[in-house]
N, C-alpha and C positions, 0 to 999 in steps of 0.2 A: 572301734568305728564299723568294722564288718559286721559285728554282732548287734550292734545296735540298728545297723541297716536291715538286718535280716529280721529283727523285732518289729521295726517299723514297717516292712514289707508285709508280714504276717498280719499284723492289725489292720493295716489298709486293705488286704484281701478280704478278711474276715467283714468288714464294714462293707465292701462291695458285694460280698456274698447275702448279707443280710438285706441290702438294699434291693438286690434282684430278686430276693423273695417278696418284699414287699411290691414290687412291681408286679409279679406274677399274681399274687393273691389278689391284686385289683382286677384282674380279667375274670374273675366269676364270682358270684354271691350265692349260687345255688346249686343242687345236684345236676339239674339239667344242663346248665352252663360249664360245669365241671366234666361231666361226660363227654360233651360235645368237645371240649378242649382236649380230653384223654385221646380221643379219636384222631384227631390232628397230630398231636405230640406223638402218637404211637407210630401212625403214618410216617411222621419226620425221623423217628428213631429208624425205623426199618429202611427207608430210603437212604438215610445217611449210611447206614450199615450196608448198603448194597443188597439188601434182602427183599426188595420190591421190583417187581411184582414176588410175591412168595414162591419160593422154587417149587417144583414136583417133589413130593415125599417119595422116593424110589425105595426099593426094597432094603431093608437094614441088613439081611444077610448075618443075623447075630451067631456069635460062637461062645458058648459058656462051657469052662472046663475048671479043671483042679480042685474040685471043691473040698475042702478043710472044713472039719466039724470041730467047734470049740465050746467052751461052757456058755449054752445058752444060744448061740448063734453059729452060722457059716460064712464062710467066704468064698467066693467064686472069682475066676478071672474070665474079663469079658472083653470080648472086640465086636463090634458093629460098624457099619459103613453109613455114615451119615450123607455122603455122595457117594456115586459108584466109584468105588477103589479109594475113598478117603476114609480113614479108621478113626474110630474112637476108642480109645483103650482104657480100661477101669478095673474096679472091683465091686462085686456086689456083696453086702452083707445081707443076710436074712436072719430072721429069729427061727431059732431051731424047733419050737412048737408054734404051731398056727392053728387057732381055733376059730378066728373069724378073719374077714379080709384085712391085710395090713396097709396102713399108710405108706406114702413113699417121701424119701427124703432126698433130693439131689444134694451133692455135695461137692461143687467145683472148689479148687484151691488157687490161692494167691501166689505173689512172687515171693515165697518162702523156700529155701535150700530145701530139696528132697520133694517136694510136690506130694503127690498122693500118698508117698511112702513112707514121710514123716510122721512121727509118733502121734503128734494131736491130731492129724487126720484120721488115723487109724481109731486111736481112742473114741472120738466122738462119732464114727462111723460103727465101731462094734458096738459101743453102748445105746445107740438108736436102735441096734437091731435088738439087744437084749431088753429094751424095753417094747419092743414088738412091731418095729418098722422095718420096711425093706429100704436100705440105705445105697446109694450109688455114688462112688468117688471116681473122677475121672480127669485125665491129664488135660491141662491147658494145652492150646495147639503150640507146637514147637518146644514141648516140654517132657521128658522123661521118654515115653514109647512114642509120643506123638513126632514124628520126626519127618513129615513129608514135606514140611517148609518151615520155615524160622521164625521165632516168635516175635520179631523184631519187624517182620514184613508187614506191608501198608495194610492188608486185608485179615490181619490176624482176628480183629475183632468181628469182622463178618462170619469167620468159620467157627469161633468160639459160640457166638450167639447160635448159630446154625446148629452146631453140637448139641448144646443145651434144648434147643427146642426138639431135636430129634432124640435125644436121650429121654424126654418123657414119653416118645413114642414107644421106645424100647420097652420103659419100664411098665407102661399101661398093657403090653402086650403079654405081661406075665400072669402066670395063674395066681389066685389067692390075694390079689392086690385091691386095694379101693380106690377107685380113679378120681373118688371126691374129695379125698384127702393127699392133697399132692403138697410138699413144701420144699423150700430151697433155700440153703444158707451156705456160706462160705466168708471169708475174712480177706481184706485188703483187696486184690483183684479179683478174689473169689465173691467178695462182697457187690465189686459192681456187676460180676456176672450175675448175682443173685437178682440184685434189683433191677437190672435191665431183664432178665425172662420174666420176673414177675409181671413188669409193665408191658410186656408184647404177647404174652401168652398166658389166656383166661383160665387154663386149666390149673395154674400154680394158684393153691388156695390159702398158703400161709408163706411169709417171706422173714429170715433173719438175716439182714445183712450186717455184718461185723467190722467194725473199724474202716468204714469207707462212705458213709453217707455225709457229706460235705457239700455246703452251698459254694463253697470258695476254691475247691481241689477236686479236678476230675479223674484225677490218676496220671501218672508220668509215663505210660506207656501206650504203644499203639493198640493194645488189646481193650484199653479204657476210653482212650479220647483221640485215637489216630485218624478217626472218620469223623464227618461233619452231623454226627447225631444229636448234638446239643443246641443247634442252631442251623436254620435254612431261612430262605424267603418265606416261607409258610410257618415256621415254628420256632418257637425258643423255649428253652428248658434248662434246668440243672440238675446234679445228682439228687438232691433233696427232693425236688418237684416229681422227678422220675420213682423215687421211692414212694412218694405219695400215690403213685398209680395203683398201688396195690390196694387202695380202699375199696370196699370196707372190709376186706380179708384180715384175718389176724397177722399183725407184725409187730416184731421186736427189733428194736434199734440198739445194738450195743455200742458203746463209745467208751472212749478212754481218754486220759490227760494229758498223754504225751504223743498225740500225732494230731491231723487236721478235724478229728471229730472232737476236740476237746471242748468246742462251743456247742455240741449237738443238743444239750437240755436247754440252752438258750435260745437257738438260732433256727437248726433243723426240725427238731422234736414239735416246738410249738406249730411251727407251719404244718408239719404233717398232721399233727393232731386236729387242726382247724379243719381240714379236707375231711378228716373221718367224722368230724362234727356235721358237716353236710348231711351226713348218712346216718346220723344219730347213732354211730358206733366208736364214738371216742374212746370206750372202754377196751377196744380191740386192738390199739396201738400203745404200745409202751418202749420207754427207753432204760436200759440199764446202763447208767454210767458209773465207770471205774476209775476214778480219777487218779488214783495211784498208779494205775497199769499203763502199759505200753502197746504196741502195734503186734498183736499176736491173735491166737484163737485159743488162749490158754485155758486153765481149769475154771477160773471164776466165769469167764465168758462161757465155756462148755456147761456148767451149771446153770446159768439163766437160760440157755437153749434147752437144756434137758427140761426144765421145769415149765417154760413156756409150751414146748412141744406137749409135754404130759397134760397141760391144761387145755389145750384145744384140739388135740388129735386123740384123746382118751387113750394115750399110752401108760404102761405101767412105771411110774417112778418108783415105786415100793419095791420092783424087782431088782432095782441096781442101787437100793438106799441103804445106809448105814444107819443105825439108830438115832444118831445125832441129826440126820437130815443130809449130810453130804452124801454125794454120789459115789460109789465104790466103783473105780475103773480097773481094779487089780486083777480080776478075773480076764481082762482082755489080753490077748495075745499080739504082741508086736512083732509081725511077721517081716521076714526078709524079702528083698526086692526079687530074688529068685523065685521065692514061693509065690509072689503076687505077681508076676509077669504076664501081662494079656500074650504075649507071643514068646513061644518056647517051643521045645521040640513037640510037644502034643499039639500045639497049633502055631506053625511057623508062619513067618511074615510072607505074604505073598510077593511073587515078582512082578515086574512089568505093570507097576501101580502108578498113578501120576504122582510126579516128583517136583516140587518148586511152586512158588506162588503162581505162574502165569499157567501152568496145566491145570492147577486143581480149581482156579477161578474159571478157567473155560469150562470146566465139568459142572460147576456151579451155574455158569450162565447157560449151558444147555438145558439143565434142569429149569430153567426160568423161562425158556423158550426166546432168548435172545441172540 
């Protein structure tokens, strides 16, 4: 009986999600109406995330250290301050040979053990760099080296979204990058971060959210749905609608058969494609559905991302491909946590920094002039 109840609940949830999309679709009929609605929803997301008014962008004070050179790419350890004294920690992957400005790929991670240190994160970032892009993987708030507050705190969504916005600021400050080609991709909670960032920051020109775009499931963590970003007195939205806000920029939805994205080909993707059709850009949104796969950013999902990025960002798929068309990830070096640490003896963690949600939110509110 318990299993039957779960199945019934899932079916009812899917029906409600589809009904919600129908209601949202009835609120616009053309590009002008859609764009007006996007502005309302964007402000609703930022207000719900408590990022309105937009905080002052203070000095990032970046520290880049520990460069390692591998086959076709380098890896560096990164620390910068998204707010005074609040640190973003991560790794920067760059192509070894740069002849033209490189596109940027932001790589947030989801709730997978190991975070940015796990193998699949390193595989995709290293391959992106070997293809000619600059890739940045960074910790979720409260994970791995981001220890100034807990991941379950109420405002983790606020700070994660702000970290992603400031990550773009950091990346566009680098030399030899192309600020008109900026992508974001992540799976699960990283997928949520991807479509939220694409919705609120126009500098993102391509998005690849993986196993997360669902009209009836918003994520089970405060970093995804712990604040009222989906509904207020002035706006109503869901995650499929938020993903559609990336239109008309290229977007690849990657879904699977063993999680809440199992209905993407029949529910979420048609809704999003219809928004792209308003712009005459329906060819720029695609859905890679893997019905036999589960909740991950595994090889087949990475292959789809590699191909999509090569198609729209003019990256070299040939430089990482086998003769049969598969992508060869064997040259990628899976590094240790020690090698990848943003804070180490060369770059020690500063003392007397804000600790805890109350202190860090007070810093944010000062940056907002509140």
